[in-house]
C-alpha positions in Angstrom: 37.0 73.8 39.4 34.5 71.0 40.0 35.4 68.5 42.8 35.2 64.8 42.4 31.9 64.7 44.5 30.4 67.4 42.3 31.2 65.4 39.1 29.7 62.2 40.7 26.6 64.0 41.9 26.0 65.5 38.3 26.3 61.9 37.0 23.8 60.7 39.5 21.3 63.4 38.5 22.0 62.7 34.8 21.4 59.0 35.3 17.9 59.9 36.8 17.1 62.2 34.0 16.9 65.1 36.4 17.3 68.6 34.8 19.7 70.8 36.7 22.0 73.8 36.4 25.5 74.2 37.7 27.1 77.3 39.3 23.9 79.3 39.5 24.4 82.8 40.7 22.7 83.6 44.1 22.4 87.5 43.9 23.7 90.4 41.9 26.8 92.1 43.2 28.1 88.9 44.8 30.3 86.1 43.4 28.2 83.5 45.1 27.2 80.5 43.1 25.1 77.5 44.1 26.6 74.2 43.1 23.5 72.7 41.7 19.9 74.1 41.1 16.9 72.0 40.3 14.5 74.7 39.2 11.5 72.4 38.8 11.5 71.9 42.6 13.1 75.2 43.7 15.9 73.1 45.3 19.5 74.1 45.5 22.3 71.6 46.4 25.5 72.5 48.0 28.3 69.9 48.1 30.6 70.6 51.1 34.0 69.3 50.2 37.0 69.0 52.4 37.5 72.6 53.6 40.9 74.0 52.4 40.4 77.6 53.1 39.5 78.4 49.5 36.5 80.5 50.4 38.5 83.3 52.1 36.0 84.0 54.8 35.4 80.4 55.4 32.2 78.8 56.6 30.5 82.1 57.6 30.5 83.1 54.0 29.0 79.9 53.0 26.3 80.2 55.6 25.5 83.7 54.4 25.2 82.4 50.8 22.9 79.6 51.8 20.8 81.9 54.0 20.5 84.4 51.2 19.5 81.7 48.7 16.8 80.4 51.2 15.4 83.9 51.5 15.3 84.2 47.6 13.0 81.0 47.6 15.5 78.2 47.2 15.3 75.2 49.5 19.0 74.7 50.1 20.3 71.1 50.8 23.8 70.5 51.8 25.7 67.2 51.5 29.2 66.2 52.4 31.6 64.6 49.9 31.1 61.3 51.7 27.3 61.5 51.4 27.7 61.9 47.7 30.3 59.1 47.3 28.3 56.5 49.3 24.9 57.4 47.7 23.2 59.0 50.6 22.8 62.3 48.8 21.0 61.0 45.8 19.0 58.6 47.9 17.8 61.6 50.0 16.8 63.5 46.8 14.9 60.5 45.4 13.0 60.1 48.7 12.2 63.8 49.6 12.3 65.7 46.3 12.0 63.7 43.1 
C-alpha cells in the first residue's frame, strides 16, 4: 500500500518528467523492495513514513536493505514524510541528482 508521501513524491517526479520505477526488488530471495528507483542515475529513494511496526524487524531490517542496495550499486537516498510534503525531498533531487 502506497503512503500519502509516496503518492506525492511520484507526482513530483512525474511533473519533472523523471522516469522512475516503484517497488524495485533489491535482491533475489528477499522480499525487500526499494520505494523508487531512478535507473538513469543509479539512485534509489526510500520514503520513511511514520513507523508503525509494519516491517516486523523494524529499522534494522530497513538498514540492511539499504546497505545491500548500496553494495549492489544503488545510491540510496532517504527522505521523511515531512521532507516530501514540504518539498525538500524533490528540491534535494533537483539540486544534487537531476
